[in-house]
N, C-alpha and C positions, 0 to 999 in steps of 0.2 A: 507861880508862887501862891497858891491858895491856902488861905488861912482859915480860922474858925467862922463859920458863917450859920447864923440863926434866922428862923422865918415862921412866920404864923400870920393867919389872917387878922388877928387882933392885934398883934404886934408888929406887922409888916416884915421887911425884909431888912436884915441887919447883916452888913458886910465888915469886915475888920481886916486890914493888911497892915504890914511892916514895910514901909518904903523908904531906904536910904535913912535909917535910923528914926523915922517919925513913924507915930500910930496915926492911920488913916482909917476912920470909922464913918460908913455910908449907912443911910437909913431910908428907906422909902416906905411910905404907908401904904398897905394894900386897900385901904378903904378911900383915904381921900388924895391920894396922889402926891403928897408933899413929899419933897426930897430933901434931906439934909446932910452936909459933908463937914466932918470936923478934922482937923490935923491936930495932933496933941492937946486933945480935950478943948479946942477952940473952934468955933463954928465960923467956918470960912465961906459956905455956899448954902443957899437954901432957895426953895422955889416949888411951883406945884407944875406937874404935867399929866397930861392924859394921853400922850403919844405911846407907841409902840417901843421907842428910842428915845432916850433924853441924853443929851450931852451938856456938861458943864466944864468949865475950865477952871481948875485951881493952881496956886502957884506954892511949889515947895522947895525951899532954898533957892528962889530966885529961878527956878525951872516951871514953865507951864506943862501942866498935868491935866490929861483930859478923862474925865469921869463918865463911862458910859454906861447907863443903865437900860436895860434891854429885855422886853417881853416876848420870846420866840413865838409862842403860840398864846392867843387868848384864851383858847379851851382848855388850858392847864395852867395852875398857878406856879409858874415858874420864872424865875428872874436870874437874868445874868448881870453881871458886874466886871467891868474892865478898868484898869488904870492905864492910859496910853501917854506917851511922849514921842511926838514926831512920827506918829504913825506906829511905832513899835510899841507891843503889848509889853507892860512891865509886871502887871498882875492879873489875875481872872479867878473869879469865882461865880458858881452858881447854886441856887437853891429852889426845891421844890416843896410846895406846902403839900402835904397828904394829911388825910383826914386821920383821927385816932384810931378810928374801927371803921369797917366796911359798910356802906350803907346797904341795908338789907331790900331785897326784892319788893317784899311787901309794903317796905316805907314807901317806894316809888311808886307802887301801884295805887296806895291810900292817896299819897299826894297829888297823883295825876287826877283820880276822881273826886277829891275834893275841890281842886282847882277847876275842874269842868263843872261841878255843881255851883259854885260860886259864879263863875262867868255866866251860866244860865240864868240863875236867879238876878244877877245884875243887870243883865240885859232886859229880863223881864221888868224888873223895876224902871229901869230908863223907859222903856216903852209906855209902860203905865203911867209914869209921870209926867210924860210929854204928850200923852192921847193918842200916840200912834199903834195902841195895840187893838 
């Protein structure tokens, strides 16, 4: 039962589910790792995690529901969200953040050259300040 999913580096990952007549909203910040879970616009769980998989248990109509947020790969900005009860998947959604436009190969070359130059001059400065040069 996949619902609307929004994602972005600035806004984080937003997941929206309809479950047993209740609106479940889950947000994960892509920058800070802060997670928040709302049920019918009431904040019911919050926390911060830097792990690849996060699990939080909330209660909906007296039934424990596990919220599982997972980053399948650290190389791709993609997150999955599952709602589970007694090991059974109740809802699932995933979202991948993609840049608005592809990165130019020239931008990569220039970035590498600038990084190498900054590193070289940074090391030279440290060596000069410590008298090791």
